[in-house]
C-alpha positions in Angstrom: 111.6 19.7 -179.7 108.1 20.3 -178.3 106.3 17.2 -176.8 103.4 17.5 -179.4 105.9 17.6 -182.2 107.6 14.5 -181.2 104.3 12.7 -180.7 103.4 13.7 -184.3 106.7 12.9 -185.7 106.4 9.5 -184.2 103.0 8.9 -185.7 104.3 9.9 -189.1 107.3 7.7 -188.9 105.3 4.7 -188.0 102.0 5.1 -190.2 103.1 3.4 -193.3 105.2 0.5 -191.3 102.1 -0.2 -189.0 99.7 -0.1 -191.7 101.8 -2.6 -194.1 102.3 -5.1 -191.1 98.6 -5.1 -189.7 99.1 -3.0 -186.8 97.2 0.1 -185.6 98.6 3.0 -183.6 96.7 3.1 -180.2 98.3 6.1 -178.5 101.8 7.9 -178.3 103.2 9.9 -175.3 106.3 11.7 -174.5 106.6 12.2 -170.8 109.0 13.2 -168.0 108.8 11.0 -164.9 111.4 12.1 -162.2 114.6 12.9 -164.1 114.0 10.4 -166.9 112.0 10.9 -170.2 110.0 8.1 -171.9 108.6 8.0 -175.5 105.9 5.6 -175.1 104.1 3.8 -178.1 101.0 1.8 -177.8 100.3 -0.5 -180.9 97.3 -2.8 -181.4 96.6 -5.2 -184.3 94.2 -3.8 -186.6 92.1 -7.0 -186.9 92.4 -7.9 -183.1 89.4 -8.6 -181.0 90.2 -7.4 -177.4 89.6 -11.1 -176.1 92.0 -12.4 -178.7 96.0 -12.2 -178.4 96.9 -9.1 -180.2 100.5 -7.8 -179.8 103.2 -9.8 -178.5 106.8 -9.1 -177.4 108.1 -10.0 -181.1 105.5 -7.5 -182.6 106.9 -4.7 -179.9 110.4 -5.6 -180.7 109.9 -5.4 -184.4 108.2 -2.0 -184.0 110.9 -0.8 -181.6 113.7 -1.6 -183.9 112.0 0.1 -186.9 111.1 3.4 -184.8 114.5 3.5 -183.2 116.5 3.4 -186.5 114.2 6.3 -187.8 114.7 8.3 -184.7 118.4 7.6 -184.6 118.6 8.8 -188.2 116.7 12.0 -187.6 117.9 12.8 -184.0 114.8 14.9 -183.2 115.0 14.6 -179.4 117.8 16.5 -177.7 117.7 14.8 -174.3 118.2 11.3 -173.4 114.9 9.1 -173.3 113.7 5.6 -173.2 111.7 4.3 -176.1 108.9 1.9 -174.9 106.6 0.0 -177.4 103.7 -2.0 -176.1 100.3 -3.3 -176.2 97.6 -0.9 -174.6 96.6 -4.0 -172.5 93.3 -5.6 -171.7 92.5 -2.9 -169.4 93.4 -0.2 -171.8 92.5 3.4 -171.2 89.8 4.7 -173.7 91.3 8.1 -174.8 89.8 9.1 -178.3 86.3 9.1 -179.5 87.1 6.0 -181.7 88.1 4.1 -178.6 84.8 4.7 -177.0 82.8 3.6 -180.3 85.1 0.4 -180.7 84.4 -0.6 -177.2 80.9 0.3 -176.7 78.9 -2.8 -175.0 82.1 -3.4 -173.1 82.6 -3.3 -169.1 84.3 0.0 -168.1 85.5 1.5 -165.0 85.5 5.3 -164.9 87.4 7.4 -162.4 86.1 10.8 -161.7 88.0 14.0 -160.9 85.2 14.9 -158.3 82.2 13.1 -156.9 79.1 12.9 -159.0 76.0 11.9 -156.8 78.6 10.8 -154.1 80.6 8.7 -156.4 84.1 9.1 -157.7 84.1 5.8 -159.7 81.5 4.4 -161.9 81.4 0.8 -163.2 79.1 -0.6 -165.9 78.6 -1.2 -169.6 79.7 1.4 -171.9 76.9 2.7 -174.0 79.0 5.3 -176.0 80.4 8.7 -176.5 78.2 11.2 -178.1 78.6 15.0 -178.2 81.4 14.7 -175.5 79.2 13.0 -173.1 79.8 9.3 -171.9 76.8 7.1 -171.3 77.2 4.1 -169.3 74.6 1.4 -168.0 76.0 1.3 -164.5 76.1 -1.7 -162.1 72.6 -1.5 -160.4 70.9 -0.8 -163.7 70.8 3.0 -164.0 72.0 4.9 -166.9 74.4 7.5 -166.2 75.6 10.3 -168.5 78.5 12.6 -167.9 80.7 14.9 -169.5 84.1 13.3 -170.7 85.8 16.1 -169.0 84.7 14.9 -165.7 86.2 11.6 -166.2 89.9 11.4 -165.0 90.3 8.0 -166.6 88.0 5.5 -168.3 89.4 2.0 -168.6 88.1 -1.4 -169.9 87.3 -3.5 -166.8 89.0 -7.0 -166.6 86.2 -9.5 -166.2 87.2 -13.0 -165.4 
């Protein structure tokens, strides 16, 4: 089965369960690393503030058992794989437009594919994402706007 299809199936299988239990799907990926394959599911609480405890090990175990049972019944993945269910973490990657909207005003770190103005990394306060362009009030006071496609990774910055 194709990677996209497995991710879409996983989303479908989880949708009602997550909704009924106050969870929100953050991301799903089916990847090959070395000789192993991993189905990774990242889940958050629908009502959680990023600074408050959200997903714990008991939550991950409950979601994992539910999904594992459904996948075992359907058996859609031909090869062996590992199922991992976890929180996206405090330093989570911002992947979709709604992630950028939710975390506007938060500190971020952006790693770039290529240097822009001599920098391969930008840190600052996320202003938002509009029309595929990320705006950040960078450390140092300047506003930087760049195409989302230039960002290799945008993550929330851990601030202690």
